[in-house]
N, C-alpha and C positions, 0 to 999 in steps of 0.2 A: 606620774602616770600620763599626764598630758603630753609629755615629750614622746612617749611611745605611741600614743594615739596620733599625734601629729606626724610621726615618722611613718606610721601605717597609711595615713591619708596621702602623704607625699608619694609613698611607694605605689599606691593604687593609681594616683594621677600619672606617675611615670609609666606604669604598665599600660594605661589607656593611651598615652601619647605614643608609646612604642608600637602598639597595635595599629594605631592610625598611620604611623610612619611606614610600617611594613606594607599596609594596603596601598598607601600613596606610592611607594617605591615600585610595587608591582604594576601600577597603572602608568608609571612614568616611562617615556620612550626616548632614548638617546641614540643618535646615529653618528657614525664616523665613516669617512671615505678614505680610499687610498688609490694610488695610480691616477691622480687627477680626476677622480670620480668614477673610475672604471669599476670599482668594487665599493659597495655600501653595505655596512653592517648595522643593524638596529638591535639594541639590547634594552632590557627593562632596567629599572633603577637598582636592581640587585646585580646587574651584570650578566644576566642570562641572555644568550643570543636568541632573538626572536625572528630575525629575518636576515637573509643574505641576498643581495642583488648584484648580479654580474652583468656588465655591459657585454652583449654578444660579440662586439668587435674585438674584445680582448681575449677571446677564447681561441687559442692556437694549439692544436693537438701536439705540435712539435715543441711547445714551450709551456708545458703544464707547471713547471717549477715556478715560473714568474707569476702565474695566476695563484698558486698556493701561497707565495710570499705576499701578494696583495691582499688575499683574504686574511692571512695571519696578522698583517699590519692593521687592517681595519678592525678586526676583532679586538686586538690589544688596545687600540685607541678608544674604541667604544667602551670597553670594560674599565679603562682608566677614567673616562668621563663619568661612568656610573659610580665608581668608587669615590670620586670627588663629590658627586651629588649626594651620595649616601652620608659621607662624613659631614658635609655641610648641614644636612637635615638633622643628623644626630646632635650636632652642636646646638641647633635651634631647639630641638625637643628637650634636651637636658639642661638648657640654659648655661652651657659651658661647663657643666659638672663633669669631671673626669670619670670615665666608665671603668677605669682600671684601678680602683681603690685598693690599697693594701688590705689583705685579709679577706677580700671578696673575690669570688670567681669573676673572670673576665666575661662580661655579659654579651659582648658582640665581637 
């Protein structure tokens, strides 16, 4: 019976850590640039785009495609940074415990 109680206690602790992690990720801000700083994209720790900044000097109505490519590159890089930060925080929160255990649904 103590094993079950210990498992329940660990589960509650993990749930609490996950809640804290989610809140922390929402408060985290990561930025990436492209085009030598002409486009900057800021995302939260979950990878949600929060802000896009475009240097007015790179806005050329005859070359919208270049601007689109710069925005896309900055978004992709910022989301990659967010994914890396998320994975690192998950490893810390779970103490390295794998989250895809056989027989259990994938939690994240």
